[in-house]
N, C-alpha and C positions, 0 to 999 in steps of 0.2 A: 504493499500498499504506500503510494506517496505522502511525501510531506503534506500536500494540497488538499488528497483524498480523507487524510486524517485529520485536516484542519476544519474540513466541509462535515464530517460526519461528528467532532466535536462541538461544533455550532448546532447542528442540527439536535443535537442531547438537551443543549443547553435552552435551544426554542421550546423543545416538548415540556422541559423541566417548566418553562416559564407560565406556558398555556396551560399548565395542568390545573384545572379546580382545585379551589383549596379544599374543598370535601376530600379529593381522593388525596391532598398531601397529609392532611388530617386522620384518613384512615390508614395509609402507610407507616406512619408515624406509629398511632395504636397496633398494627399487626405486627411490628418491629419488637414493641413493647412486649405484647401477648406473648411472642415467640421467645425470646430472650430470659424476659423476668417471671412469668406466669408459668410458661412452659418449660423451664432450661434443660438442654442438652443433657445433665447429668440424672436428668429423673425422666425425662421424657424424649424417646425415637421420634423424630422430624420423621415422618412416610410420605409426607405430599405438602406441596405448596401451589395454591392456585398460582398461575402465571401472569403476571402483571399486562392489563388488558393496555394495547395500542391502539387508539383508535384511527390511527392510519394503516393497520394491520387490514392486507387484502381479505384475509382470511379469518373467520371468527373461530375460535379457540374452545371448543365446546367443554372441554373440562374446567373453563372459569366457572362454569355455572355452579360447581362443586363448591363447598364451603371454602374458607381462605385455607385450612387446614386439617391435617390428619396427620395424628401422633399416637403412639402407642405408649402406655405407662411401663417402664424399663422392669417396675417392681412385680405388676399384675400383668404382664404384657395384654392387659386390653386397648384397645383401637377403638378410637374414635374421633370424629370431625369437631372441628372449634368452627364459628362463623364469629369472625369479632366485628364489633360496633362501637364507636367513639361518639359519644352526644355531650353536648356541652350544657342543655338543657332541659326540661320537659315543657308541656305544651299547657296550656290553659285546664287540664283536668288535673295536672298534676301526672301526667303520664309519659315515659319515654318513648318515643316513636320511633322501633326499631329498626324492623323488619318490614318489606314488601308481603302481601299476602301469595303472591305466586313464589316468592323464597323460600317462605313458611313451608307450604305444599311441596314445594321440590323437595327440600330437605329432609321431609318427613316419609320420603320415598326410600332414603339409604339406610342399609342393613344395620350399619353399624350405629351406636348412639352418638346422638348428635348436641352441642351446647352455644349458646349463644353468649360469649364473654363480650360483656357490653361494658366500655368503661365511660365513666360517667364526671363532669364537668374538672376540673383541673384542667391539664395540658392531657394530650394524644399520648405523649411520652410519658407521663406521670398522672394518670390520671386522680381524682379524691377518691370515688369508689368504684370499686370493679365486682360486676357478677357475673356466675356463670353459673348460667337458666338451663337447665335440659328442655329439651324441644317438647317434652311432653307439658311443660310449666310455661311454654312461649306463646306470646301472642302479638300482633303486629303492633301493638302500643301495650307499654306493660306499665301500671301503675306503679309510682317508685316505692309504694309499702311493698306491691308484692315481689320486686324486684330485690329489696332489702332481704329478704328470707335467703336469699342465694348469694350474699355478699362474702366476697373473699376477704380473708387478712391482710390488710396491707403489706403490699409485697416492697 
């Protein structure tokens, strides 16, 4: 690759990052937090990570419809999926608007257990509260009081 080609590739990468919606950036930060702090590699084996969605991609990667991660607990050997969501506030009904109905329905069809890891308030890389809600207890909008039943101890 020539210097000019490498330079153009670098410029394209910077453009993509600058044009990325803020919600995507927050999501990526929370996913990194989840992968490294909530499910660290000394306790969980990472089996799957959803590929980054590139809007300029010519073909949609169908596996991007899976939850964000699939882990195996190294102690129990249990495999499970995790869908990460960061939310900075509740709606007027004191609910966290967490997931779209079609996502919830699609995730209900997976064989292994699915958990929704919700980071709430604070920063995506250091949320004030973290909830790990099993899919059986998940709704598209979750009352904060319900989410707190699944609160993780501060990481």
